[in-house]
Every structure is written in C-alpha cells, then in structure tokens.
C-alpha atoms as one frame of an Amber mdcrd trajectory, in Angstrom:
protein
 176.794 170.763  23.140 178.507 171.536  26.756 176.022 169.658  29.208 175.262
 170.670  32.453 175.967 167.752  35.036 172.523 168.163  36.576 170.776 167.876
  33.415 168.120 165.088  33.317 167.352 163.073  30.264 164.028 164.882  29.892
 166.457 168.093  29.567 168.415 166.181  26.964 165.492 165.234  24.900 163.769
 168.797  24.697 167.212 170.241  23.577 167.870 167.627  21.182 164.157 168.241
  19.488 165.039 172.133  19.506 168.269 171.811  17.981 167.224 169.183  15.267
 163.657 170.733  14.399 164.069 174.418  15.284 167.903 174.793  14.341 168.418
 172.212  11.779 171.464 170.608  13.058 172.659 167.860  11.098 174.163 166.290
  14.053 174.768 166.837  17.891 176.538 165.295  20.912 176.206 166.429  24.509
 179.308 166.577  26.664 179.043 167.725  30.114 181.063 170.802  30.902 183.422
 168.822  33.588 184.713 166.302  31.016 185.227 169.541  28.357 187.204 171.153
  31.117 189.604 168.078  31.819 189.836 167.447  27.800 190.432 171.313  27.412
 193.725 170.852  29.788 195.053 167.984  27.893 193.817 165.081  30.274 191.104
 162.210  30.352 191.408 161.361  34.144 191.160 163.655  37.075 188.905 165.185
  39.716 187.268 168.322  37.965 185.957 171.006  40.944 183.574 173.139  38.391
 182.425 176.471  40.274 179.529 178.056  38.563 177.230 180.359  38.925 174.604
 178.733  41.333 176.310 175.161  42.040 179.559 173.593  42.567 180.107 170.350
  41.219 182.837 167.857  42.047 183.205 165.200  39.262 185.833 162.065  39.198
 186.647 161.166  35.612 188.593 158.007  34.603 189.512 157.955  30.812 186.721
 160.228  29.846 184.219 158.465  31.671 182.103 160.270  34.395 182.085 158.260
  37.657 178.413 159.683  38.739 177.939 157.620  41.681 180.856 159.193  43.185
 179.920 162.707  41.811 178.983 165.404  44.058 176.994 168.451  43.678 176.329
 171.464  46.246 173.924 174.267  45.878 176.536 177.174  46.066 178.105 179.008
  43.477 179.715 182.417  42.616 176.215 184.123  42.878 176.351 183.374  46.561
 179.334 184.750  46.658 178.209 188.222  45.380 174.971 188.237  47.815 177.258
 187.731  50.847 179.550 190.546  49.664 176.175 192.438  48.826 174.931 191.573
  52.708 178.311 192.761  54.266 178.173 196.054  52.508 174.418 196.432  53.406
 174.932 195.730  57.110 177.724 198.423  56.970 175.120 200.969  55.482 177.402
 201.404  52.709 175.581 200.014  49.522 172.662 198.545  49.360 169.402 198.007
  46.898 167.240 195.072  45.885 167.346 195.723  42.478 169.207 193.568  39.449
 171.374 196.475  38.836 172.788 196.706  42.264 173.263 192.955  41.927 174.910
 193.216  38.842 177.360 196.104  40.339 178.293 194.203  43.653 179.121 191.180
  41.207 181.531 192.978  39.270 182.930 194.661  42.067 183.493 190.898  43.455
 185.285 189.804  40.094 187.702 192.646  40.843 188.228 192.697  44.408 187.457
 189.872  45.951 189.905 187.426  47.533 190.282 184.101  49.247 192.162 183.965
  52.599 194.345 181.445  53.707 191.953 180.401  56.504 189.048 181.701  58.335
 190.406 182.956  60.834 192.913 184.917  58.891 189.655 186.707  57.251 187.979
 187.203  60.313 191.294 189.026  61.908 193.424 190.173  59.532 194.173 193.772
  59.062 193.401 194.997  55.542 193.697 198.280  54.275 190.716 199.676  52.765
 190.553 200.348  49.120 187.929 202.740  47.329 186.292 201.734  44.407 184.085
 204.704  42.002 180.305 203.237  41.634 178.665 204.395  38.605 176.618 206.943
  40.358 180.042 208.702  41.474 179.683 207.104  45.198 182.761 205.330  46.658
 182.592 202.239  47.839 185.168 201.196  50.746 186.062 197.937  50.955 188.057
 196.062  53.264 187.939 192.769  55.319 184.728 192.070  52.984 186.461 191.347
  50.135 187.900 188.185  52.075 185.028 187.368  54.008 182.575 187.004  51.407
 184.415 184.122  49.669 184.377 182.443  53.216 180.778 180.777  52.257 182.694
 178.674  49.942 184.209 176.733  52.501 181.971 177.245  55.976 178.324 177.295
  54.060 176.934 178.149  57.856 178.240 181.780  57.209 175.444 182.213  54.779
 172.733 180.170  56.755 172.902 176.797  54.848 173.418 173.201  56.245 175.479
 171.546  53.063 178.983 170.671  53.059 181.486 173.297  51.872 183.703 173.054
  48.565 186.558 171.592  50.540 184.527 169.161  52.474 182.973 167.824  49.338
 186.317 167.301  47.488 187.249 165.307  50.719 184.375 163.493  50.625 184.493
 162.322  47.124 188.177 161.021  47.723 187.356 159.199  50.572 184.529 157.590
  49.243 186.314 156.381  45.790 189.652 155.566  48.468 187.188 153.506  50.608
 185.592 151.508  47.638 188.911 150.415  45.969 189.351 146.573  45.414 187.387
 144.348  43.385 183.986 145.528  43.763 185.293 149.223  43.421 188.144 151.281
  41.830 191.545 149.895  41.690 194.558 151.434  43.117 195.812 152.789  39.735
 192.209 153.845  38.625 192.047 155.899  42.097 195.673 157.190  41.910 195.052
 158.306  38.336 192.105 160.338  39.159 193.300 161.830  42.443 196.604 163.154
  41.392 194.965 165.792  39.041 192.350 168.087  40.799 191.460 170.563  38.247
 189.613 173.925  39.242 187.134 175.193  36.626 184.332 177.648  36.061 184.184
 181.553  36.587 183.863 180.831  40.211 187.468 179.382  40.688 189.204 182.798
  39.414 189.287 183.998  42.539 192.718 184.605  44.010 194.313 182.365  46.196
 191.709 179.940  45.649 194.075 177.178  44.247 196.400 177.791  46.866 194.002
 177.431  50.031 192.681 174.171  48.340 196.338 172.764  47.990 196.809 173.490
  51.515 193.813 172.220  53.233 193.614 169.076  51.335 197.331 168.631  52.162
 196.372 169.125  55.939 193.646 166.382  55.153 196.486 164.176  54.080 195.665
 164.085  50.074 198.597 164.995  47.939 197.140 165.475  44.562 198.061 168.395
  42.444 195.828 171.227  42.376 195.564 172.677  38.536 194.185 176.093  38.024
 195.078 176.951  34.432 194.705 180.891  33.520 192.225 180.321  31.138 189.812
 178.146  33.294 186.736 180.110  32.949 186.503 179.403  29.445 188.428 175.906
  29.323 185.123 174.109  28.980 184.283 175.489  25.560 187.989 174.886  24.747
 187.605 171.109  25.357 184.580 170.972  23.701 186.440 172.787  20.448 188.962
 169.965  20.752 186.831 167.089  21.251 184.228 168.045  18.273 187.422 168.395
  15.806 189.075 165.084  16.634 187.484 162.482  14.707 186.028 159.557  16.262
 186.498 161.297  19.756 182.792 162.311  19.940 180.087 160.065  19.426 177.217
 161.720  17.295 173.556 161.546  16.918 172.674 162.274  13.468 169.558 163.972
  11.962 168.868 160.261  10.326 168.807 158.452  13.555 166.789 160.975  15.277
 163.918 161.161  12.774 164.084 157.239  12.580 164.124 156.639  16.789 162.995
 160.016  18.260 164.937 162.000  20.692 165.592 158.911  23.037 168.341 157.792
  20.758 170.576 160.538  21.806 171.163 158.855  25.570 172.981 155.942  23.948
 175.605 158.487  22.978 176.064 160.528  25.902 178.922 160.334  28.379
C-alpha cells in the first residue's frame, strides 16, 4: 500500500488494524509514494520531487533507502495553484463563488490551461493572447496571463502570502545539505552523485507544461547538473512502482496476518522503508 511521506507511526498502525481486521488482508506492506515512483521509473536511487494536492516533498533515496534526515516537505501543492487561479479570476470580476463546485471547475480549468513560464518576470510581463473557455453554466471565461501567474506560487510562495521556501529553493536546499555532509560522517561522493544525477518529478502537480524545463534551467543557474526526469505517466507512476514491487518476490518486506495477531500492529514498523 502506498504511504504518505508525512504518515506517522500512529497512522500506519491504525491503517494496519483496518486492513487486517476490517478488510481481512493476509499480508500488507507500506511503500512511500516517492519510493514507488522511483521504482516505477526503473531506478533505486535518485531525488524525487513529488507535487501532490496539498504538499510538495523532496525526497532523496539511495538504493531504495529513504534518507529522511535530508527529506523536506513544504505545505503547498496543486490545490494552492487552483486557489491562486481562482483568486486571479476573482480580482478580474470574471468568475467567483466560494462553493466546492466552483473550486472543482477552476481546478479543471487549471489542469487544461495552466502553464509554467520560464521565469517570474516573463509570467508578469509576457504578452499572451486570451483564450476562451466555455463554462458549465454557458458563460465564457477569458484566460490570459493568469494561466502562467497562478503557477508562480510554486516558485515564489510569497505571492500567495506564504513564508516557506518554494519548490526550487527546497530542491537546492536538499542538494546543498547532502553535498555539505559528504565524508566519513555523511554521504560518500559516489552516493551523493548517484542521488543527485537523477531528479524525478512525480505526482499530478508536476503535469504542468514547461515545469521540467523551468526546474532544469534554474538548477543549472545554481550550478547543479542533475538530469530532470518527467515521464509522461508521472501522474500515476507511484501506482505503477508499487505494482512492480509487489510483483517481484523478495523486493517487499511483508507483514503477515499471523505476525499481526501475535505481536499487534506495531510489528509493521519493522518492515517499512
């Protein structure tokens, strides 16, 4: 079962009880989404940047082991981009209602039309031809520069009134921390190189056009030369990786029903990544 990188031991134990007692599973294993995404792309080491609905994680993995002391999570994801687009439209007096249906509609508009500019300056100054989007209530929504501006909050969170670093700053922070701890008490040079040379984008929030190119360009400016990977199936690559891991004998450490009944739900922690 895929697991949120923010999941606590209590979360895992509660899910273990539910799966064994309520759903009668015979064996279970918890696999972090970021690890499953990496495996789904055919690697066991790399830096996974996962943009989900409500948070973004930057997770270094070496030979299937998650380096949690270097992992960073920021409370911003795809829903925040949707909220930014809705606010931009509200400021234009085009389209706004606080109900959930409206948020869902704007989210669909974002999925279809939002883009990532090459830079914040370009997003703020570029000339964009308006496009018209037909709404379910037969109104017409005009979209111009807003479809680029809404995604900038991923890079400059202050645009959304936040104080935490953006996605690129977080990637650079993780890479710099790993690099500064190379040596006898930290990562070897080979370990660092193995992780940093592959930067994998995963999650629905990474489907934005030009995101890969923006990340690559800004990392080059910061003197990082890792290859940014953005497989077409990255929206569901964690599911694919989990299927691969579950199908290869010996790749996943399972907790059986018998072990659960003998030792209780805490036994599951010994078999997790």
